[in-house]
C-alpha positions in Angstrom: 0.0 0.1 0.0 2.8 2.4 0.6 4.1 1.9 -2.7 0.9 2.9 -4.0 1.0 6.0 -2.2 4.4 6.9 -3.4 3.3 6.4 -7.0 0.3 8.5 -6.3 2.6 11.1 -5.0 5.0 11.0 -7.7 2.4 11.0 -10.3 0.8 14.1 -8.9 4.1 15.8 -7.9 5.0 16.9 -11.5 1.3 18.0 -12.0 1.5 20.3 -9.0 4.7 21.7 -10.4 3.1 22.3 -13.7 0.1 23.9 -12.0 2.3 26.2 -9.8 4.3 27.3 -12.8 1.2 28.0 -14.9 -0.2 30.1 -12.3 3.2 31.9 -11.8 3.3 32.5 -15.7 -0.4 33.9 -15.6 0.5 36.3 -12.8 3.8 37.5 -14.7 1.7 37.8 -17.8 -1.0 39.7 -16.2 1.3 42.1 -14.5 3.1 42.8 -17.9 -0.1 43.3 -19.6 -1.1 45.9 -17.0 1.9 48.0 -17.7 1.2 50.9 -20.0 1.8 49.9 -23.7 2.9 53.2 -24.9 6.5 54.4 -23.9 6.1 57.8 -25.8 4.3 60.9 -24.9 1.5 61.6 -27.0 1.9 64.9 -29.0 0.0 68.0 -27.9 0.1 69.3 -31.6 0.4 68.2 -35.1 3.3 70.0 -36.7 2.4 73.3 -34.9 -1.3 73.0 -34.9 -2.5 72.4 -31.2 -4.6 69.1 -30.8 -5.2 67.8 -27.4 -3.3 64.7 -26.6 -6.5 62.8 -25.3 -8.0 63.6 -28.8 -4.9 62.3 -30.7 -4.3 59.3 -28.4 -7.2 57.0 -29.7 -5.7 57.4 -33.2 -2.2 56.4 -32.3 -1.1 52.7 -32.0 1.2 51.4 -29.1 4.9 52.0 -29.5 8.1 53.3 -28.1 8.9 56.4 -30.1 6.9 59.1 -31.7 8.3 61.6 -34.2 6.8 64.0 -36.9 7.8 65.7 -40.0 6.3 68.3 -42.3 6.3 68.7 -46.0 4.8 71.6 -47.9 4.5 71.8 -51.8 2.0 72.7 -54.4 -0.6 74.2 -52.2 -0.6 71.4 -49.5 1.2 71.4 -46.1 1.2 67.8 -44.8 2.1 66.5 -41.3 3.4 62.8 -40.8 3.4 61.5 -37.3 5.2 58.2 -37.1 5.4 55.6 -34.2 8.5 53.5 -34.2 9.3 54.9 -37.8 6.0 53.9 -39.2 3.5 56.4 -40.1 0.6 56.2 -37.8 -1.4 59.5 -38.9 -1.0 62.1 -41.4 -2.7 65.3 -41.7 -3.0 68.0 -44.5 -3.9 71.6 -44.9 -4.8 72.2 -48.5 -6.5 74.6 -50.9 -9.3 73.5 -53.0 -11.6 75.5 -55.3 -14.1 77.7 -53.5 -17.3 75.9 -52.4 -16.0 72.3 -53.0 -18.3 69.8 -51.2 -16.6 68.2 -48.1 -17.4 64.8 -49.4 -15.3 65.4 -52.6 -12.4 66.5 -50.4 -12.8 63.5 -48.3 -12.9 61.3 -51.4 -9.5 62.5 -52.5 -7.9 61.4 -48.9 -6.4 58.0 -48.5 -9.1 55.5 -47.1 -12.0 57.8 -47.5 -15.0 57.4 -50.1 -18.2 59.5 -50.9 -20.3 57.4 -48.8 -18.3 58.6 -45.4 -20.3 60.2 -42.9 -21.0 64.1 -43.2 -22.0 66.3 -40.3 -25.2 68.2 -40.6 -23.5 71.6 -41.3 -21.6 69.9 -44.1 -18.4 71.1 -42.7 -16.9 67.7 -41.8 -16.7 64.3 -43.4 -15.4 61.3 -41.6 -14.9 57.5 -41.2 -12.9 55.1 -39.3 -9.9 55.6 -41.7 -10.0 59.4 -41.8 -11.8 62.6 -42.5 -11.9 66.1 -43.8 -12.8 69.5 -42.6 -13.5 73.0 -43.8 -11.3 75.7 -42.1 -13.2 79.0 -41.2 -10.7 81.9 -41.3 -12.0 84.9 -39.3 -10.3 87.2 -41.6 -10.2 86.5 -45.2 -8.0 89.5 -46.1 -5.1 87.4 -44.7 -5.4 84.8 -47.4 -3.3 85.3 -50.4 -5.2 87.3 -52.9 -4.1 85.2 -55.8 -6.1 82.2 -54.4 -9.8 81.8 -55.2 -10.7 78.8 -52.8 -11.2 77.3 -49.3 -8.8 75.7 -47.0 -9.5 72.2 -46.0 -7.9 69.9 -43.4 -7.6 66.2 -43.6 -6.7 63.6 -40.9 -5.9 60.0 -42.1 -5.1 56.9 -40.0 -2.0 55.4 -41.1 -1.5 52.3 -43.2 -4.0 49.4 -42.8 -5.1 50.6 -39.4 -8.5 52.0 -38.5 -9.9 53.9 -35.6 -13.4 54.5 -34.2 -15.1 56.9 -36.4 -16.2 59.3 -33.5 -12.6 59.6 -32.4 -11.7 60.7 -36.0 -14.4 63.2 -36.1 -13.2 64.6 -32.7 -9.6 64.8 -34.1 -10.7 66.4 -37.5 -12.8 69.0 -35.6 -10.1 69.9 -33.2 -7.3 70.0 -35.9 -9.5 72.2 -38.2 -10.7 74.6 -35.4 -7.1 74.9 -34.2 -5.6 75.6 -37.7 -6.4 79.5 -37.8 -4.8 80.1 -34.5 -1.7 78.2 -35.7 -1.4 80.8 -38.6 -2.7 78.6 -41.3 -5.0 81.2 -42.7 -2.0 83.6 -43.3 0.2 81.1 -44.9 0.3 80.9 -48.7 0.7 77.2 -49.1 
């Protein structure tokens, strides 16, 4: 009978060790998952246009390092926000012919199509991939006299990623409304 007890103990010993190691692994994994995933500080502006970090945070992926670069050419000012050297978000401020419908501007942005949502005032178009907005400049006399058009903004979520459409709308509204205070109405792109 003693030998049976020994076999029973020997048979359950490794199982107890396996269960114990499994529980320890779970605790370590759970504590690792509770650590903040983002090592970088969320930007408070997009290439000089102030946008609150809590508005940008839902559009940016996890990562360790964030950077941005600006490119201006042919009536378009672009801002690229990269996380770990991969473009995660891009924006633009650009001229379009006066009274261009917002859905048409959105159609020309990456990932947007004519069926995206449009706000009731027709100032914004948005989806889970990006959006567009019409900038309202307080003093139109500051705009280049040679330009007969309107300034629009776009926000695009990078690559194959997407975000909550409501979060994209918040971002495009914040970016569009902050653009005049950043001097974008005075700049001849």
